[in-house]
N, C-alpha and C positions, 0 to 999 in steps of 0.2 A: 793597761785590756795592752794585751797580744799582738802584738804588732813583727812583718816579716816582710824582710825589702829583698828581692829577686833582685838580681844580675845576671846579666846574658851577655856572653865575652860580644865583642864589639861586633856591629852588621848584626847581628843574628839576633837583634830584639828589644824591644824599650824594659828600662826597668821596672821595676812595679813592689808600690809601698804598700802592702793593705794587714788593711787591723779593720779587729772588731771584739768584741769581748767576747763572745766564742769561739774562736778560730783556736784551732788546732793544722797543727803538724804531725801528719806519716807518713811512712815509703807502706806502699805496696805494687809485686812484680815490679820495680824497675822506671815508678814517679814518683816524686813526690807530691804529697794531698795536701791542699791546701781545705779544710771543711769547716764552717760553722754549724747554726744549727738548722740550718735550713741543706746542710749535706753542702759537697764539694761544689769548689768557689776559683779554681785556678788545681790545677797537678801541669807540674812541669819533667818534663824524665831527666833522665838521667844521664843520659849519653850529651842533653842540649853543654856540659859543660855552664849551664844558667847557677850559681849559687845561692844557697836560702840564708841568711842572718838574724837573727832574733836582734830584735831593737828593746831592750829597756829601757823603762826611765830611768836615768837619773837620780835616786835615790838624793840627794845633796837640796835637788831645787825641790820649788814647793813646787806642788804638781796642782796648773789648772781646770775650774772647776765651773 
C-alpha cells in the first residue's frame, strides 16, 4: 500500500502519514499533490519547506492481513 510521510518544518504544521491503495504523488505548477481514485486529497506548496518521504514496507518483515 503506498504510504507517504509529510513532515513540515517546526511551527508550520503537523506531520501527516497518508496511505491508500490507490495513492499517487504528482507535481503540478509548484505543488506536490497526493491523489487517490477520487481525486486530489492533499496538496503541499513547493515553497512550504515540507518534505515528503515514501515509506515502503520492509520486505524482511511479514505483512499483516
